[in-house]
C-alpha positions in Angstrom: -0.1 0.1 0.1 2.8 2.3 0.8 4.5 1.7 -2.4 1.2 2.5 -4.3 0.8 5.7 -2.3 4.7 6.8 -3.1 4.3 6.0 -6.8 1.0 8.0 -7.0 2.7 11.0 -5.3 5.6 10.7 -7.7 3.4 10.6 -10.8 1.8 14.0 -9.7 4.8 15.5 -8.5 7.3 14.6 -11.4 5.4 16.6 -14.3 5.4 19.5 -11.9 9.0 19.5 -11.2 10.0 18.9 -14.9 7.8 21.7 -16.0 9.6 24.1 -13.7 12.9 23.2 -15.4 12.0 24.5 -18.9 11.7 28.2 -18.3 12.6 30.9 -15.9 9.6 33.2 -16.7 9.0 35.6 -19.4 12.6 36.7 -20.0 13.9 33.0 -21.0 12.9 33.4 -24.8 14.7 36.8 -25.1 17.8 35.3 -23.2 17.7 32.2 -25.5 17.5 34.4 -28.5 20.3 36.6 -27.5 22.4 33.4 -27.3 21.2 32.0 -30.5 21.5 35.1 -32.8 24.5 34.9 -34.9 26.9 37.7 -35.3 27.9 39.0 -38.5 27.5 36.5 -41.3 30.2 36.3 -44.0 29.6 35.3 -47.5 31.2 34.9 -50.9 34.8 36.0 -49.6 37.7 36.0 -52.2 41.1 37.6 -52.3 42.4 39.0 -55.6 45.5 36.9 -57.1 48.7 38.8 -57.4 50.3 36.9 -60.2 50.7 39.1 -63.4 49.9 42.3 -61.5 52.0 45.4 -61.6 52.5 45.4 -57.9 52.4 41.9 -56.3 53.1 43.1 -52.8 49.5 43.9 -52.0 46.2 42.6 -52.7 42.6 42.8 -51.3 39.8 40.7 -50.0 36.3 41.4 -50.7 33.0 39.7 -49.1 29.4 40.1 -48.2 28.7 41.0 -44.6 25.2 40.4 -43.1 24.2 41.6 -39.7 21.0 39.8 -38.6 20.9 41.6 -35.3 19.1 44.6 -34.1 22.3 46.7 -33.3 24.7 48.0 -35.9 28.1 46.3 -35.8 31.5 47.4 -37.5 34.2 45.4 -38.8 37.2 47.1 -37.1 40.2 45.2 -38.2 41.6 42.3 -39.8 44.7 40.1 -39.8 46.3 37.4 -42.1 49.6 35.6 -41.7 50.4 36.0 -45.5 50.4 40.0 -45.0 53.0 42.2 -43.0 50.0 44.7 -42.6 46.2 44.4 -43.2 44.1 47.5 -43.2 40.3 48.2 -43.9 40.2 50.5 -47.0 37.7 52.8 -48.9 37.7 54.6 -52.2 36.9 58.2 -51.9 37.2 61.3 -54.2 40.0 63.6 -53.3 41.2 66.7 -55.1 39.0 65.5 -58.3 40.7 62.0 -58.0 39.5 58.7 -56.8 41.9 57.7 -54.3 42.3 54.4 -51.8 42.6 55.3 -48.2 42.3 53.6 -44.6 39.0 53.6 -43.1 39.9 54.4 -39.5 36.3 54.0 -38.1 36.0 50.7 -39.6 33.4 49.4 -42.0 29.8 49.6 -40.7 27.5 46.6 -41.1 24.0 48.1 -40.3 21.6 46.3 -38.1 19.3 43.9 -40.0 21.3 44.8 -43.3 24.6 44.0 -44.9 27.7 45.7 -46.3 29.4 44.8 -49.4 33.1 44.7 -49.7 33.9 44.8 -53.2 36.6 46.3 -55.9 36.6 50.2 -56.2 34.5 50.2 -52.7 35.3 49.3 -49.1 37.7 46.4 -49.1 40.2 44.6 -46.7 43.7 45.5 -48.0 46.6 42.9 -47.5 50.1 44.8 -47.8 53.5 43.5 -47.5 52.5 40.1 -49.0 55.2 37.4 -47.9 54.4 35.5 -51.2 52.7 35.6 -54.6 48.9 34.6 -54.6 47.9 32.4 -57.4 44.1 31.5 -58.3 43.2 28.4 -56.4 45.4 29.3 -53.4 43.6 30.0 -49.9 44.4 32.8 -47.5 43.7 32.6 -43.8 42.0 35.8 -42.6 40.7 36.7 -39.3 37.9 39.6 -39.2 37.5 41.5 -35.8 34.1 43.2 -35.1 33.0 46.0 -32.8 30.9 43.6 -30.7 34.2 41.7 -29.6 33.5 38.6 -32.0 36.1 37.4 -34.5 35.5 35.2 -37.6 38.4 32.9 -38.8 38.0 32.5 -42.5 39.9 30.3 -45.4 39.5 32.6 -48.4 39.9 31.4 -51.9 42.2 33.4 -54.2 40.8 34.3 -57.5 42.0 36.0 -60.8 40.4 39.6 -61.2 40.7 40.6 -64.9 39.2 44.0 -64.6 42.1 45.5 -62.3 43.3 48.4 -64.3 39.8 49.8 -65.0 38.1 49.2 -61.7 40.5 48.4 -58.8 43.2 51.0 -59.3 41.3 54.0 -60.8 43.1 56.3 -63.2 43.5 60.0 -62.5 41.0 60.9 -65.2 37.7 58.7 -65.1 37.3 57.1 -68.6 33.8 57.3 -70.2 32.4 54.9 -72.8 29.5 56.0 -75.0 
């Protein structure tokens, strides 16, 4: 009889005990969402090959950055063992000429939006290369973001055939009819 009473008591108490373990109140879903929301997503990353270029001591990395979160995040720096120095760069008009310069404040990735790093736009500049980069090579690249997160990438090297026209702008823009 005692055994039946004990089993009956456990049958009633066990579901109550287990249900209390599932959540700690109304804030639990928000806490879980904060943990599961990914940081900046990196897609379509590639590095320009240096073989056959005029200056094989530097190149650039390009990619799409997507921020699914509800706060802006910036790409603040990058590193790679194949380069002596890595900087974030932008293309801007200066004295009537398009010039490349370091983007000191980083590259903003707006909340619930994206930023595209592309030739003649914002990009990651790899300078003082320790070797030539050929199509098919892979480059390790670490991206650092303003939220404290980092992304470790292995980026494919690709040939970029429009270099003179788009990547290193001339002093006078060319127009085509």
